[in-house]
N, C-alpha and C positions, 0 to 999 in steps of 0.2 A: 504494500500500500504506500503510495507516494505521500511525502510530507506536504502539508498545506503551506503555500508560500506565505511569508510573513514580512511585516514592515516594522520600522521603529517610528513612533510618533513624537514629534517635537513641535515647537511653535516659537514665534517671536516673543521674547519675554516682555518687551516694552508694550506690546499690544494689550497685555493683560493687566498692566499696572497703571492705576490712576495717577500716582505720584512719580512713576518711573524709578522709584527707589529700588535698589538691588534686592533688599530684603522682601519687598512686596512681590517682585517678580518671582523669586525662588519659592516664596510661600504659596503663591497661587498655583504654580506648576506642580509643586509637591502635593498640594491639596487636590489637584485634578488627577493625580495618580501617574504623572509623567516622570520620566527619568532624564529627559533631555529638554533643552531649550536653545533657541538661537539668540545670539547676542548682537544687539544693534545700538540702541540708546539706553543709558543707565545713569542713575544718580547714586553716587557712593559717598554723598556728604558734601560734595563741592559743586552741586548743580548738575543738570542733565548734560551728559557728554555722549558723543558717538564713541563707539568702541575704539576707533582709531586715535582718540584723544586721551585715553586712559594712561595715567602715569603708573610707575612701578608699585607705589603704595596702594593705589586703587585696584590694580590687578591682584595683588596679594589679598586685599580685603574681599574682593568678589570670589576669589578662589576658596577662601575660608568659608564664605557663605554657601558656595556650591557644595563643599564637603559636609557642612552642618546639615544641609537639607537633602543630601543624596542626589544632587543634580549634576549633570554633565553638559558641557556646551556642545551642541550638535554642529552648528555652523557659525561662522563669523559673517554677520549680515552687513558687509562693508558697502560703501557707496562707490567702490572702484568701477570706473567706466561710465560714471554719470557726470561726465564733463564734455565740453565741446571737442569734436574731432578736428575742427578747423578754427583758426584764430580769426573769426569774422564776427561782425556785429549782426546778430540774428534776432535782436529784440528780446532775448531772454537774459536771465541773470546767471545762467550756467557759465562757470569759469572755463578758461582754456589753460592747460598746463602742458608745456613742451614734453614730448615723449621721454627723453632721457631723465629729466627732472622728475617726472611722474613715476618712472620705474624705480629710481633710486631713493625716492622719498615716500610717496603715498603707497605704492605697491609693496615696497619693502616693509613699511609699517604694518600694512594689513597682514602680510605673511608673519611678521613678528607676533601679532596678536593671536593668530591661529596657533602658533607654537605655545604662546603663553597660556592659552586656555585648552591646550591638548586636543585640538581638533584638526583634521586633515582638510576640512571643507571650508572654502572661502567663496562667498557669493559675490558676483559682480555683474557688470553690464557691458553693452557693446558700443557706447559713445553716441552723443547727440550729433547728428549731421545737420547741416543748414537746411531749414525747412522749405527753402525755395526750390529744392530739387528732390526727387524721390530717393529713398535710402539705397536703392540699387546702384546709384551713381557713386556712392561712397563705400561700396562693399570692399573693394581692394584695400583702401586705406584703413578701414576698420579691422580687416583681417590681419594686416601688418601689426597694428597696435595690440589687438587681443592675443595674437600669436606670441608677441614679446612678453606679455603678462603670463601666458601659459608656460613659456620657457622659464621665466623667473620662478614660477611656482614649482615647476618640475625640479629645478635645482635645489629647492628647499623642501621637497617631499610634501607639497600641498597641492590640492586639487582646486582648480579655478572653475567655478560653476557659473555659466553664462545664462542669465535669466531673460526670458522673452518679455518685452514690455513696450508699450506704445512710445512713439516719438524718437526711439533710438534706431540705429541702423538695423539691429536685430529685433524688429518689432513684430515679426511673424515667425512661426515655426519653420517655414520654408527658408526664410533668410538665415535664421540661425543654423539650420541644417547645412546650408551652403558654406557658412563660415566654419562650422565644425569639420566638414569634409575637407576643406581646403587647408585648414591649419593642421589637422591630423596629428594632434599631440596627445599622448596618453594622460596628461594632467589637465586636459580640458574636457569638461562635461557640460551638459545643458540642463537648465532648470525649467520645467514646464510650469506654467501658471495660467489656469483657465480664465480667471477673471481679467487678466491682462490682455486677453484676446476678445472675450465677449464684451468687455467694456469699450472696445473699438467698434462695436456694432456687428460683430460676426455672429452668424447663426450657430446653433448647437452643432449642426453638421459641419460647418466651416471650422469651428474650433477643433472638432475631432480630426479633420483633415490636417490641420496645423500640428496637432499632437502626433499624428502618424508620421508626418514629415520629419519631426525631430526625435522620434521615439528611440532610435538606435543610439543616439548620443545622450539620452537622459541619464543623469546621475542621481538626481533627487527631484521631488515635486513640491511646489508650494500649493497648499490647499486654500484657495480663495475663489469665491464665485460672485457673479454679478447678474442682476436681473433688471432689464430696462423697465422704466416706469410704466406699469400697465395702464395708467390713465391716459397715455398718449393715444391720439385718435387712430394713428396707423398702427399696424402690427409692430410690437416692440422690437422684434428681431429685424425688421426692415428699416428701423431708424438708424441708419449708418452714421457712425461718428466720422467727422472729417479731421484730418491731421492739420495741425497738431492737436492732440487730445488734451483738454484742460483737466489734468488729473485731480486738481483740488475741487473741481465741480462734480466729480463722480460721487453719487450719494446712495446708489442702490445695490450695495454689496449685501450678500445674503449667505446663509450657511450653504454648504456644498451639496445638500440634498434637495434644494429648491431653486437653484439658479439656472441660467441659460447655458452654462459651460458643458453640461452633460457628463458629470463626474462618474456616474454609474457605468456608462459605456467605456469611458477612459480607463477606470480602475479595473474593470473586467478584462479589458484588453491587456493592460499593464501587468496583470496577474501572471500571465504566461511568460513574461520577461523577467519576473522577479528573481527566480532561482539563479539564473546566469548572472544578472546584475549584482546580486548579493555576493556571489562567489568572487566576482571581479573586484568589488569594493573591499571585501575582506582581505584579499591579497594585497591591497594597497593600504591596509591598516585602518579601514573604516568599519565600524561595528555592524553595519547593515544598511538597508535602503530607507532613507528618511522621507516621511511625508510631513512637511513643515507647515503648521497652521499659521496663516497670515490673513485672518478673516476680514479685517477692516469693517466690522459690523456697525460701528458707530461713526467712524470717520476714516477717510483715505486721503492720500496726498502723494506728492512726488517722492518724498524721502521716507515715508512711513505711514502708519495708520494706527487706529485705536479701536479696541473691541471691549475693553474692560474685563474684569474677572468674570462677570456674568456672561458677557458675549463670548469669551473664550470657552467657557463651559458649554454654551449652546453649540458653538462651532465644533468642539470635540465630540459631543454626543451625536451630532449630525454625521461626522466622519466615521465614528464607531458604527453607526447604523449602516452606512454604505459598505464599510469593510465586512461587516457580518453578512450582508446581503450578497456580496460578490465573492465571499469565502476567501478573504485574506486575513491571516492571523495578525494580532498585535498584542502588546502586553501593557496592562495597567498595574499599578502597585497593589499587592495583596497584603494580608496581615503579616506574613513572614518578612516581606521586604520592608514594611513599615518598622518592624522590630529591629531590622538590621541597621537602620539609620538612627543612631543615638548619639 
């Protein structure tokens, strides 16, 4: 009898915390029964900081909190790649940083934080292209820059996960797949995020096509879903968003069991790929295949979102229900595991 495929569930800690305090983040995730969380923004007594800005004392403080609550960092939710590809005035506040400086400072810092929190997984993006032309026009330049990041990660035994997201060169699964195939680096993987596609106006069927295009490169998945406002006169899935997408104006994020991204079909298909992917990741020192909750149930934006402790609980239960339905195993803390954290 074959073993049922399994996943590890994590989530963005700052999504669950009203104050963003480190102790609130680990408390909520421990209470939800999770063993992992992804680190993005956190307050360790000196105000809210991105993980990239943490000093050595703050790293030690958060490491102690993780140990006290039995938590591990699944991924570093860095903003790497969320800068301009070209040094041009495009009407946005996105900065431009020269490639060499970016690699030696920002990318090196993100890799340092991955090592500091004992994770192999570093989330990043595919750069903002000038919005006056289609992303395909800048694919080669983005490939060069992402390839250099993947190479730097490879030298440091870290995996760079490239997330699909609106307004970037890799705004679709098909574009990310082209980048992945061209770069062809073992330390580059892709991150699927259904809401980042459906929020661009894609239908459920179109989202599935984008998932299929990038499936062979997927290293982990963000669980986030979106449902276009049903009060619109036209069919919500026909209300196509136009680029650039105003991420701060997106308000209809929902749990993964009721959105337009079609997570049931995606997870059912992904189930068949889990054993091979899990084996590959474990060979690279990763404990398993992560499904990373990033629900944005109360608020979303360009650099993060918020669900609150209650929203994160709702999002987790929705994911659990889907996983049960498609027959993918997962683990939540039981009595024995609670007693082991003292």
